[in-house]
C-alpha angles and dihedrals in degrees: 000000000000119000109191115212129219105205100314097332128095111238097203134052130211133191129226121195122206140160134212134184119232111237110200091195091061105030135048091185127041095243130120131198120196143163116259109220126196112201104167110036142048136181116256125206111275129015104332148052135242130218115239107222097194094057096208105072119116114269108262119211132205103245089228091068125083103259116178102143128302100258120144124196122199132182136186112218094328103109091035141333092297143062128251150133137238140181096248096200090066108090117252104224123183105213116200119192123217089208091061105035105013097171096046093044090052091049092051092046092050092049092050091049092060097045111279111152126256105060109148126224124179121238108246112259095020136089103206108023127102119238117247090241091068096046131095139029117014094334091089126047126244126195127239123199094181109114098212089054092052090047091050091053094047093048093049091047105037115003117036122090089250095038121145094249089058097042096042105021118195131173139181122233087263093058110040096172099082096175097056113003127231136249109301093023132107140189108259117199131199125217088045121254087240092068135080088233095063132118097292096054101030108023092156091058098039124097127206125191137166108239137160112304091226091056093049094047093047092049089052090054090048091052094049090051089050092052089051101046094041092040094224109192132211100209092189120104132207116255093209090240112131111243136174134224088256089061115010095161099096090061093056133077109191107220115183091329101262134259117316120230138173141205136229131187114221124199 
């Protein structure tokens, strides 16, 4: 088929249907990564495409496109209660808008400025690839879907007697009582409680601040939508061992470390 280009963007979409069988002996999550092969088409220079008659030549990309391999990753009800596919080499970046959640966006920007993990930087020459300087270790963020880990982060950041909000109280102009909050305020944490880089694991690099409850709740909804659309996977699995927020580690088996993601504050 021909896919005309407008600049460096395809102007048509097409759908490919496929099936796979979950193999419990090989997979602990119902997710599949595979190579996407193009056997009959290639991008030509300029605004157009050419048909490859031989059918076996390597796929040729326009250099203006973001090319970082042609790997596709699909999951069935792992990232969320839905099915979907992504190109995993493209960076998953959670963009928070000051115009929508000003107090949460400011809290996140301040935390990033003093060294909290998750700041995004684009790889030079690409439009959707993370730079090597923001990859690896606790520089990037990774999602946890394990409830006891999320509870541990929230307790360490906002609840426990020696929590971050009590040891290092902060508050927005809407919530002047930084040590306990006021009606309509909530303890906002960054990195998010749904990450492995939250207050339990990295208390010295976690920020807590009392902000407007509406802001905090909306940012939570935004994050859940991001996890769903970008299909951010927690590749850890629960061991079945009962654990507590004071020590969630026995409940978690870290398998491959999970998908990295980053954040960006937009004015």
